[in-house]
C-alpha positions in Angstrom: 1.6 15.9 0.3 1.2 12.7 -1.6 3.4 9.6 -1.6 6.4 10.1 -3.7 6.9 8.0 -6.9 10.4 7.0 -5.6 8.9 5.6 -2.4 6.2 3.7 -4.4 8.9 2.1 -6.6 10.7 0.5 -3.6 7.7 -0.5 -1.4 6.4 -4.0 -1.7 3.8 -6.1 0.0 5.2 -7.5 3.3 3.3 -10.7 2.7 3.9 -11.7 -0.9 6.6 -9.2 -2.0 4.5 -8.0 -5.0 4.2 -4.4 -6.1 1.8 -1.9 -4.6 -0.5 0.5 -6.4 -1.9 3.7 -4.9 -5.6 3.6 -4.6 -7.6 6.2 -6.7 -8.7 8.0 -3.5 -5.1 7.9 -2.2 -6.3 6.3 1.1 -4.0 3.3 0.8 -1.6 1.1 -1.1 -3.1 -2.0 -2.7 -1.1 -5.2 -3.5 -1.5 -6.4 -7.0 -1.2 -10.1 -6.0 -3.0 -10.7 -2.6 -5.2 -7.6 -2.8 -4.3 -6.3 0.7 -4.7 -2.6 1.2 -2.3 -0.9 3.5 -3.6 2.4 4.9 -1.9 5.8 4.5 -2.1 7.9 7.6 -0.7 11.4 7.7 1.0 10.8 4.4 2.8 7.7 5.8 2.0 4.2 4.6 1.3 1.8 7.4 2.9 -1.4 6.1 1.8 -3.7 9.0 0.0 -6.9 8.0 -2.4 -6.5 11.0 -3.5 -3.1 9.7 -4.2 -4.2 6.1 -7.6 -5.1 4.8 -8.2 -7.5 1.9 -10.2 -6.0 -1.0 -11.3 -7.6 -4.2 
């Protein structure tokens, strides 16, 4: 089961409050501003700053 569009519309980056995009491989949510990627585990986004990785 994928992340619902309704959930994607309300989730924002906990650091900079920018919108998040689902990565192409659906492994995480990437912030459009600070480029942090929050992992998705068992179809649940892990929105913890300590769990995020910064990608360019």
